[in-house]
C-alpha positions in Angstrom: 25.5 -20.5 -58.5 22.1 -20.3 -57.8 21.2 -22.9 -60.0 19.9 -25.2 -57.3 20.1 -23.2 -54.4 17.2 -20.8 -53.1 17.7 -17.7 -53.4 15.2 -14.0 -53.6 15.5 -10.9 -55.4 16.2 -7.7 -53.5 15.8 -4.8 -56.0 17.4 -5.5 -59.1 20.3 -8.0 -57.2 19.9 -11.8 -56.9 20.9 -12.5 -52.8 21.4 -16.4 -51.7 19.1 -17.8 -48.8 22.8 -16.9 -46.7 23.3 -13.5 -48.3 20.2 -12.4 -47.4 19.4 -13.0 -44.4 22.8 -12.2 -43.6 22.2 -8.3 -44.6 18.5 -7.6 -44.5 17.1 -10.1 -42.0 17.5 -9.0 -38.0 20.7 -9.8 -35.3 19.9 -10.9 -31.7 20.5 -8.0 -28.8 22.9 -10.6 -27.2 24.8 -12.8 -29.1 25.0 -10.7 -32.5 23.7 -13.1 -34.4 21.8 -13.5 -37.2 17.7 -14.2 -36.1 17.0 -16.9 -39.0 13.2 -15.7 -40.6 11.0 -18.7 -38.7 12.9 -18.7 -35.9 10.8 -18.2 -32.2 12.2 -14.7 -31.4 11.6 -11.7 -29.2 10.7 -8.0 -30.6 10.8 -5.2 -28.1 11.4 -1.7 -27.9 12.7 -1.7 -31.8 14.6 -4.7 -30.3 15.4 -8.6 -31.2 16.4 -11.9 -29.0 16.2 -15.6 -30.4 14.1 -16.3 -28.1 17.0 -18.5 -25.7 19.2 -16.1 -26.0 16.8 -13.6 -24.1 16.7 -14.1 -20.5 16.7 -12.2 -17.0 19.2 -10.2 -15.9 19.4 -12.3 -12.2 18.1 -15.6 -12.2 19.9 -16.2 -16.1 16.7 -18.5 -16.9 15.3 -17.9 -20.9 12.3 -15.4 -20.5 10.3 -16.7 -23.2 6.9 -15.8 -23.2 7.3 -15.1 -19.9 5.9 -11.8 -18.7 8.9 -9.4 -17.6 9.7 -6.0 -16.7 12.4 -3.4 -18.0 15.2 -1.4 -15.6 17.6 0.7 -17.5 19.1 -1.9 -20.1 18.3 -5.3 -18.4 15.2 -7.6 -18.1 13.9 -9.1 -15.3 11.1 -11.8 -15.0 8.1 -11.4 -12.6 9.0 -13.0 -9.5 13.3 -11.9 -9.4 11.7 -8.2 -10.0 9.3 -8.5 -6.7 12.3 -10.2 -4.9 14.9 -7.7 -6.1 13.4 -3.5 -5.7 9.6 -4.3 -5.0 8.2 -3.0 -1.5 8.3 -5.7 1.3 5.1 -4.7 3.9 6.6 -4.3 7.5 4.1 -6.9 8.9 4.5 -10.1 7.1 7.9 -8.8 5.1 6.2 -10.1 2.1 6.2 -8.0 -1.4 3.8 -6.0 -2.3 3.0 -6.3 -5.6 0.4 -4.1 -6.0 -2.3 -1.0 -3.5 -1.0 -1.3 -0.3 -0.4 1.5 2.4 1.8 3.3 3.8 1.5 4.3 8.0 4.3 5.5 9.3 6.2 5.4 6.3 5.9 2.0 5.5 4.4 0.1 2.6 1.9 -2.2 4.8 -0.1 -5.0 2.8 -4.3 -3.5 3.4 -5.0 -7.0 5.3 -2.2 -6.3 7.4 -2.5 -3.5 8.4 -4.9 -4.1 11.5 -6.1 -2.6 14.8 -3.3 -3.8 17.9 -5.9 -4.1 19.9 -9.0 -6.1 18.1 -7.1 -7.1 14.5 -10.4 -5.3 12.5 -8.8 -3.9 9.6 -8.0 -0.2 9.3 -7.3 0.1 5.5 -10.0 3.2 4.6 -11.0 3.5 8.2 -11.1 6.1 10.8 -7.8 5.2 13.6 -5.8 6.5 15.7 -2.0 5.1 17.5 -0.4 4.6 20.6 3.0 4.4 21.5 3.5 3.6 17.6 0.8 1.1 17.6 -2.5 1.3 15.4 -5.8 0.9 16.9 -9.1 1.3 15.7 -11.1 4.5 17.4 -13.5 1.8 19.8 -10.3 0.0 21.4 -8.4 3.0 21.5 -10.6 4.7 23.9 -11.2 1.5 25.5 -7.2 1.5 26.5 -6.4 5.1 26.4 -9.3 7.4 26.5 -10.6 9.2 28.8 -13.5 7.7 30.8 -16.4 10.7 31.2 -17.5 11.0 34.8 -21.5 11.0 34.2 -21.8 7.4 31.2 -18.3 6.3 31.7 -17.8 5.9 28.0 -14.7 7.5 27.0 -13.7 10.5 25.6 -11.9 10.3 22.3 -12.6 13.6 20.8 -13.0 12.6 17.7 -15.3 13.6 14.8 -15.3 16.9 16.9 -16.1 15.6 20.8 -15.8 18.1 22.8 -16.0 17.7 27.1 -14.9 19.2 30.1 -12.5 18.9 33.1 -12.3 19.3 36.9 -10.1 18.7 38.6 -9.3 14.8 37.8 -12.6 14.3 36.2 -13.5 14.1 32.9 -17.1 14.9 31.1 -18.5 15.0 27.5 -20.5 17.7 27.2 -24.2 17.1 26.8 -23.0 15.0 29.8 -22.0 17.9 31.5 -26.1 18.6 33.1 -26.6 18.9 36.4 -27.2 15.9 39.1 -30.9 17.7 41.0 -32.5 19.2 37.9 -30.6 17.9 34.9 -29.8 21.5 33.2 -26.4 21.7 31.1 -23.9 23.3 32.9 -21.8 23.9 30.2 -21.0 27.6 30.0 -22.4 27.7 33.6 -21.4 28.2 37.0 -22.2 24.9 39.2 -21.2 23.6 42.8 -19.8 20.0 43.0 -21.2 18.4 45.8 -19.5 15.4 46.6 -19.3 13.9 43.5 -21.9 15.6 41.8 -22.4 18.7 40.3 -24.7 20.8 41.2 -26.5 24.5 39.2 -26.0 27.7 41.9 -30.1 27.2 41.8 -30.0 23.6 42.8 -27.2 24.2 45.0 -28.5 27.0 47.3 -31.1 24.2 48.5 -28.6 21.6 50.4 
C-alpha cells in the first residue's frame, strides 16, 4: 500500500520510492548498487559512481572532488599518475609535469638543463657539447676551442665565424693580417717570419 509511503508517478504508474530508484536511478559502475537520489556521486564520461566508490587505481584511496587522470579503464589521482607514468628529469630524477627540454633524447627540467661549466641555464640558448656534456658557447670556447694566434680569443665557428689555419696556428678571418702593414692576408700569399706573418710586400723589406 502507498497510503502512508512516499511515491512517484511515472507515466500511468504509481511507484514506491524503492521501486522507482531501482528502476530509474543510476547504478554505480563500481559496486553496481543504486545511487540514491540526494546521495553524493560522481559522473564522468556517461558513467556514475558513489563518491566513496570512485578510487585511484594505484593507491586505492577515494579521489572525491580532487583532480584525476583517466588511463584506458583506470583512473588515477594526480600524485599516483605522475609517480607511475610521468617522465623523470635526467639530472634531479624528479617528475616532469609540464614544459621541460629534451637533450640527447632525455628529458630535463628547464632549470636543471645548465652549462656544465658556469651553470647558466641553457634552455632557449645556443649551446654545444663536449663528451656528451652541454656547455654554453663562452665556456666551450674557453675550455676546448682553438685560440686565435693574433687576438688569443677562442675560435668557435659559431655565428658563421671563419678561420685560417697554418701549421699549428689559427686565426680568425678578420685577425689574419700582415704584422707590419695590417693588410688582410685572407686569400693572399703570405710569408711566415718567426712568430709573425707578413704580406709579400713587407717581407721583401726584410
